[in-house]
C-alpha positions as CSV (number, residue, x, y, z in Angstrom):
1,M,-1.7,54.6,16.5
2,T,-1.6,52.5,13.3
3,K,1.8,53.7,12.3
4,I,4.6,51.2,11.8
5,S,7.0,51.4,14.8
6,E,9.5,48.7,14.1
7,I,10.6,46.1,11.6
8,K,12.8,43.2,12.8
9,S,14.6,40.5,10.8
10,F,15.5,37.0,12.0
11,I,17.7,34.5,10.2
12,V,17.3,31.1,11.8
13,W,18.7,27.7,11.0
14,E,15.8,25.2,10.9
15,G,15.5,21.9,9.1
16,H,18.4,21.8,6.7
17,R,19.0,25.5,5.9
18,N,18.3,29.0,6.9
19,L,14.8,30.7,7.1
20,F,14.3,34.4,6.9
21,V,11.5,35.6,9.2
22,L,10.4,39.2,9.6
23,K,8.2,41.0,12.1
24,V,6.4,44.3,11.6
25,E,5.1,46.2,14.7
26,S,2.8,49.2,15.0
27,E,2.3,51.8,17.6
28,D,-1.0,50.3,18.9
29,G,0.8,47.1,19.8
30,S,-0.3,45.1,16.8
31,Y,2.3,43.0,15.0
32,G,2.6,40.5,12.1
33,W,4.9,37.9,10.8
34,G,6.3,37.4,7.3
35,E,8.8,35.2,5.5
36,S,11.2,35.7,2.6
37,G,11.8,32.9,0.1
38,L,15.2,33.7,-1.4
39,S,17.0,30.7,0.2
40,G,20.7,31.0,0.5
41,R,20.7,34.8,0.1
42,E,19.2,35.8,3.4
43,L,21.9,38.4,4.1
44,A,21.0,40.2,0.9
45,V,17.3,40.3,1.8
46,H,18.3,41.5,5.3
47,G,20.2,44.4,3.7
48,I,17.2,45.5,1.6
49,V,14.9,45.3,4.7
50,K,17.3,47.6,6.5
51,H,17.0,50.1,3.6
52,F,13.2,49.9,3.7
53,R,13.0,50.2,7.5
54,E,14.6,53.6,7.4
55,W,11.5,55.1,5.7
56,L,8.8,52.6,6.5
57,I,8.7,53.5,10.2
58,G,6.0,56.0,10.6
59,K,3.9,54.8,7.7
60,D,0.3,53.9,8.2
61,S,0.3,50.1,8.5
62,R,-3.2,49.9,7.0
63,N,-2.1,51.2,3.6
64,I,-0.7,47.9,2.4
65,G,-1.1,48.5,-1.3
66,A,0.5,51.9,-1.2
67,I,3.4,50.6,0.8
68,W,3.9,47.8,-1.7
69,Q,4.1,50.4,-4.6
70,E,6.5,52.6,-2.7
71,M,8.8,49.6,-1.8
72,Y,8.8,48.4,-5.4
73,R,9.0,51.8,-7.2
74,G,10.9,53.8,-4.5
75,Q,14.3,53.3,-6.1
76,Y,15.5,53.9,-9.7
77,F,16.3,50.2,-10.1
78,E,12.9,48.8,-9.2
79,G,12.1,45.1,-8.8
80,G,14.4,42.1,-8.9
81,R,14.3,38.9,-6.8
82,V,16.2,40.3,-3.8
83,I,13.9,43.4,-3.5
84,T,10.7,41.5,-4.1
85,A,11.8,38.8,-1.5
86,A,12.1,41.6,1.0
87,I,8.8,43.1,-0.1
88,S,7.1,39.7,0.2
89,A,8.1,39.3,3.9
90,I,7.0,42.8,4.7
91,D,3.7,42.5,2.8
92,I,2.8,39.2,4.4
93,A,3.6,40.6,7.8
94,L,1.4,43.7,7.1
95,H,-1.5,41.4,6.2
96,D,-1.0,39.4,9.3
97,L,-0.8,42.5,11.4
98,N,-4.0,44.1,10.0
99,A,-6.0,40.9,10.2
100,R,-4.9,40.4,13.8
101,R,-5.9,44.0,14.6
102,L,-9.4,43.1,13.3
103,G,-9.5,39.7,15.0
104,V,-10.0,37.8,11.7
105,P,-8.0,35.4,9.6
106,V,-6.0,36.9,6.7
107,Y,-8.4,35.4,4.1
108,Q,-11.2,37.6,5.4
109,I,-9.4,40.7,4.4
110,L,-8.7,39.1,1.0
111,G,-12.4,38.5,0.3
112,G,-13.3,35.5,2.4
113,K,-12.7,31.8,2.0
114,H,-13.6,29.6,-0.9
115,R,-12.8,26.3,0.8
116,D,-12.6,24.7,4.2
117,F,-9.5,22.5,3.4
118,I,-6.4,23.2,1.3
119,P,-5.5,20.2,-0.9
120,C,-1.8,19.3,-1.0
121,F,0.7,17.3,-3.1
122,V,3.6,15.3,-1.6
123,T,7.1,14.5,-3.0
124,S,8.6,11.1,-3.0
125,I,11.9,10.9,-1.1
126,I,13.2,8.2,-3.5
127,P,14.4,9.5,-6.9
128,P,13.3,7.6,-10.0
129,G,15.1,4.3,-9.9
130,E,15.1,1.2,-7.6
131,G,12.6,1.8,-4.8
132,I,10.5,4.6,-6.4
133,I,7.5,2.3,-7.0
134,E,7.5,1.0,-3.4
135,D,7.8,4.6,-2.0
136,V,5.0,6.0,-4.2
137,Q,2.7,3.1,-3.4
138,K,3.3,3.8,0.3
139,L,2.3,7.4,-0.2
140,L,-0.9,6.3,-2.1
141,D,-1.7,3.9,0.8
142,D,-1.3,6.9,3.2
143,G,-4.1,8.7,1.2
144,W,-2.1,11.0,-1.1
145,K,-3.7,11.5,-4.5
146,T,-1.1,13.9,-6.1
147,I,2.5,12.9,-6.0
148,R,5.6,14.5,-7.4
149,T,9.0,12.8,-8.0
150,G,12.5,14.2,-8.1
151,I,15.1,13.6,-10.7
152,G,16.7,10.3,-11.5
153,H,20.5,9.7,-11.7
154,P,22.6,6.8,-12.8
155,E,23.3,4.5,-9.9
156,G,26.5,5.4,-8.1
157,S,27.0,8.7,-9.8
158,D,28.6,11.7,-8.2
159,P,25.8,13.8,-6.6
160,L,27.6,17.0,-7.7
161,V,27.7,16.0,-11.3
162,F,24.6,16.3,-13.5
163,E,24.5,15.0,-17.0
164,P,21.0,15.7,-18.5
165,R,20.9,12.9,-21.0
166,E,22.0,10.3,-18.4
167,S,19.3,11.6,-16.1
168,I,16.6,11.6,-18.8
169,A,17.3,8.0,-19.6
170,V,16.9,6.8,-16.0
171,T,14.1,9.1,-15.1
172,S,11.9,8.4,-18.1
173,E,12.3,4.6,-17.8
174,W,11.2,4.6,-14.2
175,L,8.4,7.0,-14.6
176,D,7.0,4.8,-17.3
177,K,7.2,1.8,-14.9
178,L,5.8,3.9,-12.1
179,R,2.7,4.9,-14.1
180,S,2.1,1.3,-15.2
181,A,2.3,0.2,-11.5
182,I,0.0,2.8,-10.0
183,G,-2.5,3.1,-12.8
184,R,-4.2,6.2,-14.2
185,E,-6.1,7.6,-11.1
186,P,-3.2,9.2,-9.2
187,T,-1.9,12.6,-10.4
188,L,1.8,12.2,-11.1
189,G,4.4,14.9,-11.8
190,I,8.1,15.6,-11.7
191,D,10.2,18.6,-10.8
192,Y,13.2,18.9,-13.1
193,H,14.4,22.0,-11.2
194,H,15.2,23.9,-14.5
195,R,18.1,21.7,-15.3
196,L,17.4,20.9,-18.9
197,S,17.6,22.7,-22.3
198,V,14.7,22.9,-24.7
199,A,16.0,19.9,-26.7
200,E,16.6,17.9,-23.6
201,A,13.2,18.6,-22.1
202,A,11.5,17.7,-25.4
203,S,13.4,14.4,-25.6
204,F,12.4,13.7,-22.0
205,C,8.7,14.3,-22.6
206,N,8.7,12.3,-25.9
207,S,10.6,9.3,-24.4
208,M,7.5,8.3,-22.3
209,P,4.1,7.2,-23.4
210,R,1.5,9.9,-23.7
211,G,-0.3,10.4,-20.3
212,T,2.6,9.3,-18.2
213,L,2.9,12.7,-16.5
214,D,0.1,15.0,-15.4
215,F,2.6,17.9,-14.9
216,L,6.2,18.7,-15.6
217,E,7.6,21.3,-13.2
218,E,10.3,23.8,-14.2
219,P,12.0,21.8,-17.0
220,I,14.0,24.8,-18.2
221,R,14.9,28.2,-16.7
222,D,12.3,30.9,-17.0
223,E,14.3,33.9,-18.4
224,S,13.1,33.3,-21.9
225,P,9.3,32.9,-22.6
226,E,10.2,32.2,-26.2
227,A,12.1,29.1,-25.1
228,Y,9.1,27.8,-23.3
229,E,7.0,28.7,-26.3
230,S,9.3,26.5,-28.4
231,L,9.1,23.7,-25.9
232,R,5.3,24.0,-25.6
233,S,5.1,23.3,-29.4
234,M,7.0,20.0,-28.9
235,T,5.0,18.3,-26.1
236,D,1.5,18.3,-24.7
237,V,2.6,17.6,-21.1
238,P,1.1,20.3,-18.8
239,F,3.7,22.6,-17.4
240,A,3.9,23.9,-13.8
241,I,6.0,27.1,-13.9
242,G,6.6,30.2,-11.9
243,E,8.5,29.6,-8.6
244,E,11.4,31.8,-9.7
245,M,9.2,34.7,-10.9
246,S,9.3,37.9,-8.8
247,S,6.5,40.0,-10.3
248,K,3.2,40.0,-12.2
249,W,5.1,41.4,-15.2
250,Q,7.4,38.4,-15.3
251,Y,4.3,36.2,-15.2
252,L,2.6,38.1,-18.1
253,P,3.8,36.1,-21.1
254,Y,3.4,32.7,-19.4
255,I,-0.2,33.5,-18.6
256,E,-1.2,35.3,-21.8
257,R,0.5,32.9,-24.2
258,G,-0.7,29.7,-22.4
259,L,2.8,28.6,-21.6
260,T,1.9,27.2,-18.1
261,Q,-1.0,25.2,-17.0
262,F,-0.3,25.5,-13.3
263,A,1.1,28.6,-11.6
264,R,3.9,27.7,-9.2
265,L,3.7,31.1,-7.6
266,D,5.9,31.6,-4.5
267,I,4.1,34.1,-2.1
268,C,7.5,34.7,-0.3
269,N,9.2,35.9,-3.6
270,I,6.4,37.2,-5.8
271,G,5.6,40.2,-3.6
272,G,3.4,38.8,-0.8
273,F,-0.4,38.7,-0.8
274,T,-0.7,42.0,-2.7
275,E,1.1,40.6,-5.8
276,A,0.0,37.0,-5.4
277,M,-3.7,37.9,-5.5
278,K,-3.3,39.9,-8.7
279,V,-1.5,37.0,-10.4
280,A,-4.2,34.6,-9.1
281,G,-6.9,36.7,-10.6
282,W,-5.1,36.9,-13.9
283,C,-4.6,33.2,-13.9
284,E,-8.3,32.7,-13.3
285,T,-9.2,34.5,-16.5
286,H,-7.1,31.9,-18.4
287,Y,-8.4,28.9,-16.4
288,I,-5.0,28.3,-14.8
289,D,-4.9,26.9,-11.2
290,L,-2.5,27.9,-8.5
291,M,0.0,25.3,-7.3
292,P,2.1,27.4,-4.9
293,H,5.8,26.8,-4.4
294,N,6.3,26.1,-0.6
295,P,9.7,24.6,0.3
296,L,10.3,27.1,3.1
297,G,9.1,27.4,6.7
298,P,5.9,27.4,8.7
299,V,5.2,31.1,8.1
300,S,5.3,30.5,4.4
301,T,2.9,27.5,4.8
302,A,0.5,29.6,6.9
303,A,0.5,32.3,4.3
304,C,-0.1,29.8,1.5
305,I,-3.1,28.4,3.4
306,Q,-4.6,31.8,3.6
307,L,-3.9,32.4,-0.1
308,G,-5.5,29.0,-1.0
309,A,-8.5,29.8,1.1
310,A,-9.0,33.2,-0.7
311,T,-8.6,32.1,-4.3
312,P,-11.1,30.1,-6.3
313,N,-8.6,28.7,-8.8
314,F,-6.4,26.5,-6.6
315,A,-5.0,23.0,-7.4
316,W,-2.6,21.9,-4.7
317,L,-0.2,23.3,-2.2
318,E,3.4,21.9,-2.0
319,E,3.6,20.1,1.3
320,R,7.1,19.0,2.5
321,S,6.5,18.1,6.1
322,P,6.5,14.3,5.4
323,E,10.2,14.6,4.2
324,P,13.3,14.7,6.4
325,G,14.6,18.2,7.0
326,F,11.1,19.9,6.9
327,R,10.1,19.4,10.5
328,F,10.4,22.6,12.5
329,N,10.9,23.4,16.2
330,P,7.5,23.8,17.8
331,D,9.0,26.0,20.5
332,L,10.3,28.4,17.8
333,F,7.3,28.3,15.4
334,I,4.3,28.2,17.7
335,N,0.9,27.0,16.4
336,Q,2.6,26.1,13.1
337,P,0.3,24.5,10.5
338,V,-0.1,20.7,10.8
339,L,-1.5,18.4,8.1
340,E,-4.8,16.6,8.7
341,G,-4.3,13.6,6.5
342,V,-3.3,15.0,3.1
343,W,-4.6,18.6,3.5
344,H,-4.6,21.6,5.7
345,R,-7.7,22.7,7.5
346,V,-8.6,26.4,7.0
347,K,-8.9,27.7,10.5
348,D,-10.4,30.9,11.9
349,A,-7.5,32.1,14.1
350,P,-6.7,35.8,13.7
351,G,-4.0,36.7,11.1
352,L,-1.9,33.8,9.8
353,G,-2.6,31.9,13.0
354,I,1.1,31.4,13.8
355,E,3.6,32.8,16.4
356,F,7.4,33.0,16.4
357,N,9.6,32.9,19.5
358,E,12.0,35.9,19.2
359,E,14.1,34.8,22.2
360,I,15.0,31.4,20.7
361,A,15.7,33.1,17.4
362,L,18.0,35.7,18.9
363,A,20.0,33.0,20.7
364,Q,21.1,31.5,17.4
365,T,24.2,32.5,15.5
366,F,24.2,32.8,11.8
367,E,25.2,29.6,9.9
368,F,26.2,29.9,6.2
369,W,24.4,27.7,3.7
370,E,25.0,27.5,0.0
371,A,23.0,25.5,-2.5
372,P,25.0,22.8,-4.3
373,H,27.1,24.0,-7.3
374,L,26.7,21.3,-9.9
375,R,29.0,20.6,-12.8
376,R,28.9,18.6,-16.0
377,R,31.4,15.8,-16.6
378,D,33.5,18.2,-18.8
379,G,33.9,20.5,-15.8
380,S,31.4,23.2,-16.9
381,H,28.8,24.6,-14.4
382,T,25.2,23.7,-14.7
383,N,22.0,24.5,-12.9
384,W,21.0,23.2,-9.4
């Protein structure tokens, strides 16, 4: 009666783009919800889930670890972001299903909870420039202790054109002013969304007084650990890296070589709870705290809360609900996590503690969404 009987995928438009939600059902009537994090490529993830569904039906839903291994290694070309995004959704759903079956929160089947509340960080909606100091001060007045900014741009510039040196000049100037205005106590960081080169990232870090930033998130792309090793030698700003990584093997050099000081693990891309807990334990041995990537939907947030409860080495969870575009239909996502001040309470509801309305989801039609394609002024492509 514990065999998987059905796997369903739902692509829904919520906020400002699509979310990929998945349901796993078992013969005894148990079910669980999961979410994939490969934003903008939901149809590709749906295709992988269809492949997996063909042989997952009939598997014992309790054997989560063995199912993970078979999904990852069951084809010659193992791994990759599309495959692990699909694995993540299924793995999260299986944990939700099994915890519900036992009547306990997911964190109980991960070893119990370490904390009663999950600390979060917030992102300023004003990019570095005029207005940033006022916006961050408002966030501080609201009780936030850890604040991230976005990227600065020259006033009046084309939003689809990104020139790194122009951005560095504006951003570094205003971050210096911001730190002077708010003092040393708040934790301050920035996400450069992997838009810089090694030289540009080094120039950015070195253009501000030491201590301006408490973390720099994703300054360059992560394909080359050697590039990060080079950058690490040029600055002492702590790095927050890992949201693009899709396996513990990809994390290996970043943990073992001390290339990141915060693990920006994405539970909806890394491989679900099964892989996330392994990376978390590995990080613990190197005194690296988790700082989960969480720009997705309520199922992702619910999963991150369970992960945060079950891991001792946890810094902050990314919380986007104060921003426009990150408020989700309560009739579609039922019992979705809600902030209490600046953190999430760890509750004792079974599973993830969230429900999803299939009827509303099925009434939607698919809407295409594509991330912005940025260019340099010379016409060449660059990273979003």
